N, C-alpha and C positions, 0 to 999 in steps of 0.2 A: 100416501106407502102402505106397504107392510114386506116386514121382512120375516125374516124364519129363520133359524137357525136351529139343524133335527138333528141332532147328535147321537153315535150306535157305536157297537165297536166289531172289530173285526182282529181275526185274527190274524197275524203275519205270515204264519202260512197258507192266509185263503184273501188276502187282498188281489192276488193277480189276476185271481177268478174272475172277485170284487168287481175290479174295476173294467173287467169288460162292459158290462152292466152297466156302472159309471156312466163310464162316456158314449153309451147311446143314448143315458136314458138324458143327457144334457145337450146330445147335438142334439137330440127329437124337443127337449124345453124350450131351447134359447133361440126355439121361430116362435116359438108360443104370445100369441098377442098381449100384451099386460107382462111379460117376461123380460125386468132387468139386467137382472145380474142372475145367477146360477150355478155356482162353486163348493166344488167338492174337497176339503181341506181336512187336512192331519193335525191332528194339538203335538205340537210341538214337544209332551212332558207325559206323552204313552205313547207305549207298544200300539195300544192298542183302540185307540180312541178318534171316533171322527165324525163330520159331518158337513150337510147339507149347510150352505149357508146363500140365502135366496135374497133374491127382491123382487118385487110386485107393483108395478103400478097400482092397487087397489083388492081389497076383496072379491068382485068378480072376476077377478084375472087368474087371482092363488085356486078359484075356487072351481073355475074353466079346469085351470093345469091337471086338479086331484081328481076329474073326472076322464081324463085325457087316458085314450088309451092307451100310450102307451106308459101313462104313469100306471095303472091299472096291470100290466102286464108288467112292468123291470119291479115294483120296488117289492114283490110276490121274491121275486127270484131273489132278489138281492136280499132280501130281509131270512135266505136262506145260511146266507154269509154271516150273518152276525150271531154273536155272543151274551147276547141282551133288547132286554128291550131298548125301544128307539126311548129317546127322550126330546121334544116336539116342543117349541116354545116362536108363540106369534107375537110380533109386537108390530105398532100402531108406531109410527116419526112424527115425533113436536115436532125436529128443528132439524 
């Protein structure tokens, strides 16, 4: 299993507009083969820190997600609301 933590910052006054894109991205992504979980989370200690926490069956499923039409279309739209560079970490589950 592959886990992804994709962190980003979004200004508090932009989060409502960003959530429209987030909701569309999640709705499409959870239908993908190999998607085990796909959540958008807010840091408990920050006004503007968010992350997608993702679980994928394997690297091939993650690669297919990253090549999907909705990912290619919606990620740049979401990036327009980001106030910094995304921080992405990919993990292979051991236990």
